[in-house]
C-alpha positions, 0 to 999 in steps of 0.5 A, a space after each residue: 248563902 242568901 239568894 240575892 248575894 251580890 258579888 262586887 269583888 274583882 272576880 269571880 263576878 256574877 254569872 247568868 242563869 243561862 251560863 249556869 244551865 249550860 254547865 249543868 248539861 249532860 257530860 260529853 267527851 272532850 274529843 266529841 263533835 259536841 264538844 268541838 262545837 262548844 269550843 268553836 262557839 267560844 272561839 268565834 265569840 272570843 275573836 269578836 271580843 278581842 278584835 272589836 273592843 271599841 265604842 264604835 265596833 271597829 275591827 282592831 285586829 284581823 290576823 290572829 287566833 283566839 285560844 282557850 286554856 284549861 287554866 286561869 290567866 296566870 297560865 296564859 301569861 306564863 305560856 306567852 312569855 315561855 313560848 316567846 323567850 325561848 325562840 327569840 333568845 336561844 332558850 332562856 338565859 340570854 333572853 331579855 324581858 322588860 316587865 312593867 310593874 306598878 301593881 300585883 299583876 305587873 309583879 306577877 309578870 316579872 316573877 314569871 319572866 324571872 324563870 325564863 330570861 334575864 329581867 330588866 324591870 321598870 317599876 313604880 309605886 303601886 297605884 302610881 303611873 309608870 315613867 314612860 321615859 324610863 321605859 324608853 331608856 330600858 327597852 332596847 334592841 336586845 329586848 325580846 319581850 315587853 310585858 304589861 298589865 293594861 288594867 291593874 286590878 290591884 290598884 284601879 289604874 289603867 296603864 298606857 298600853 298604846 304608848 308602851 306598844 310604840 316603844 316595843 315596836 321601835 325595837 322589834 320586841 314582842 309585846 305581851 299584855 294582860 287584859 284580864 280586867 279590861 278585855 270584854 269591858 273596855 276598849 282594847 286595840 290590838 293592832 293600833 297598840 302593837 300588841 302581839 299577845 293579849 290574855 284575859 280571864 273567864 271570871 272577869 269582864 267575860 262573866 264566865 265561871 273561873 277556871 278557863 282563860 283566853 289568849 289572842 295571838 297575832 301571826 307575828 307572835 305565832 311565828 315566834 312561838 317555840 313550844 319546845 322551850 315552854 312547859 309541856 302543858 303550855 306548848 302554844 304550837 300544840 294548842 294552835 294545832 289542836 285549836 284548828 280542830 276545835 280541841 285542846 291538847 289535853 282533857 278539856 273542862 267541858 262544863 267550864 267551856 260550855 259556860 264560857 261559850 254562852 257568856 261570850 256569846 252574850 257579849 256579842 249579842 249586847 254589842 261591844 260598844 254598848 258593853 264598853 259604854 255601860 262599864 264606863 258609866 258604872 265606874 264613873 258612878 262608883 267614883 262619883 259616889 265614893 267621892 261624894 261620901 267624902 272618900 279618897 280614890 286610891 290610884 294617882 293619875 297623870 297624862 298617861 294613865 286613867 282610872 280603871 273602867 271596870 273596878 274602883 280602888 278607894 283608900 280606907 279612912 283612918 278610923 276604919 283602918 283601925 279595924 277594917 274587918 268590922 267594915 268588911 263584915 258589915 258589908 258581907 252581913 248585908 249580902 254583898 262581897 267586895 275586896 280589900 287590898 292585896 299584899 302590903 295594901 291589905 287594910 289600906 284600901 277596898 276595891 269594888 268591881 263593875 265587871 260583867 253584866 251588872 245592872 244599875 240597881 246592883 251598882 246602887 245597892 253596892 254604893 248604899 251597902 258600902 255607905 251603910 257599913 261605914 256608918 255602922 262602924 262609926 265612919 263619918 261618911 254621907 251615904 245618901 249623898 253617895 247614892 244620889 251621886 251614883 243615881 245621877 250618873 246612871 240615868 
């Protein structure tokens, strides 16, 4: 692979040299004081990321605990649902979960909940906004848990967590939110949005290696956890007890934890306000660039939803849909990686990420590469106009 290969797919994202160096340090025991210091560093920085994800650095949560898992965010999603439904419903079958689905990862929450409780989903076409009136009709006093994806990675749509959090709170339902591609890159207000559990992934906006994930659990959520009702590996009561001594219940992925600690400390050093604004500016640059080329953004907004600030989904033009692989091959040949659509959106859209620590020059390189790939494969786009539009936004 060429040395300057650029990852613009929605995870894993590029990691810094310092993160890579931390992963290559000599091995230590996961029960050693050396490792406990690593976990504590990661946990302290994650507390900052989870609780100060605002433009002005305001603290938005104060009574919770950050946990790090030996597994990606799907593990954290399942742990949240399994530990909550068991205790709130009397172990499973009688519990009620309302998953909100308008993309692949909302559907993943639904599939997880199906294993632990009765499920009453609210669904919308992928890339379209959720109907808040339907959410109000579905969530009731029998609802134990509401699940939602904040930033739907499969479609590039930012969902209305604040409004749904109000609905969940009205019925005393626990609210579990997938912030996998927003936390660390966009605003996220735990208390103001009535979020009980938030989860994120190392390989996304945190700009760490894939393989670990993180959760912020409020005291209200912790009081409701029932680890005995959850899978053995995902017993959150156990994870919380071990976290008090800066350990995990089982063998920790020591190099990955080291990389995560450095990555989240870099976020604290940059400042959450500056990081959020940078992500928002870069996403605007991508959107303006692609529309200037003559392309159509995929997701459809309404008053309750916005375009993602960490990734952009674009509809492939008709000519490119006839042979999408030629387009993606032309991009890879230029040393850049982007992603296509997932599930039934394969061959219909492409997705490009600005998560992590990308520079303006890398954003411009991505725009130029995509424009050139379209031109090479016979699509009628204006690549130069796209680059100029992005440059205007990036100042």
